[in-house]
N, C-alpha and C positions, 0 to 999 in steps of 0.2 A: 547211513543217513547223508542229504545232500546238504550243501551249504546252504541252500532256499529255505529247508524245514528248518536246520537252527536258528536262521534270520527270522524267519515268520516268528517264531517262537519270541526271541529276544527283543523284537520289533513292539513287542506287548508291553514290554515294562516302564514303567514309569519315568517320563524325562525322556526318553531314546526317540528320536527321530527315525532313524535308520541306521542299518547295521550292515557287515560285509563280515561274513567268515571265512578264513584260510587256515589252511593245515601249511606247517613250516616243519621239516624235517630236520632233526637236530643233526649238528656236524658230527657227534660221536655217535651216530645211529640210533636205532630204538624206532620206536613208533611214533607217527606224525602227533605235533602238538597245537590243538587249536590257539589262533588268535583272532582277535575279535577287534574291528574297526568299528567306530559307532560315532554318530552325529548325535549329539544333545542338544535338547532345546536349550536356546541361549539363557532364557531365565532359570534354567533348573539349578539348584544350588549345591546338589552333592558332590563330594569328592570323588574322586577317581576309583578309590580303592570301595567305597560305600557300593558305588554303581556295578563295579565286578562283581560285589557278593551278591546285588540284587538281581545280574546276569545270570551268575552261577544257579542260584536259589530258582528260577525261572527253568533253565534246563533241566536241574534236579528233577526237579518236580513235574515238567512236561515231556522231557525227551527221557534221557537216560541218565542215571545219578552216576554213573562212571565218566559221563564226559566233565572235562576239567579246561578250564579256562588258563590259558599259560599267561597271558597278556592280553591288557586291553589297551588301546590306542583311539584318543580321542581326536577327532578329527572336524574340520568346520564342513567339508564335503568329500564325497566320495568321488574317486575318479570315474569317467564315464565313457565309452564311445558315442559315435555319433547316433547310432539307434538304442541310446540311453541303456546299455547295461554296464553293472559295474566292472571295472577293470580288476578283477583279482591280482592278475599275474604283475601289474603293475605295484599294486598294494605289498605283494609277498617280496619282490624286488626291494620295496623301498625298507620293509622290515629287515629283510637279510642284511642289506647294506648299514643299517645303524645300529646292528650287533656288534 
């Protein structure tokens, strides 16, 4: 399953402007874990845990019930290249450095 397919599903959740899905390899090994960066509509009042539960439910219903979001990171904007592509490597590096 591609990141684009995951993001397309997550972007349908109420309160979400856009998302970026990245895979993180745990330091102790094992399968990659899903981390979602999300830009939320400013006036949207849900807390992070409620939003994470909504995103998880959308993935369970529309993609694969076995996929689990390890972490949700709320950001004001996603980093982009000059051609407007999301820079997932930058997001991955940020997440790893904040661990």
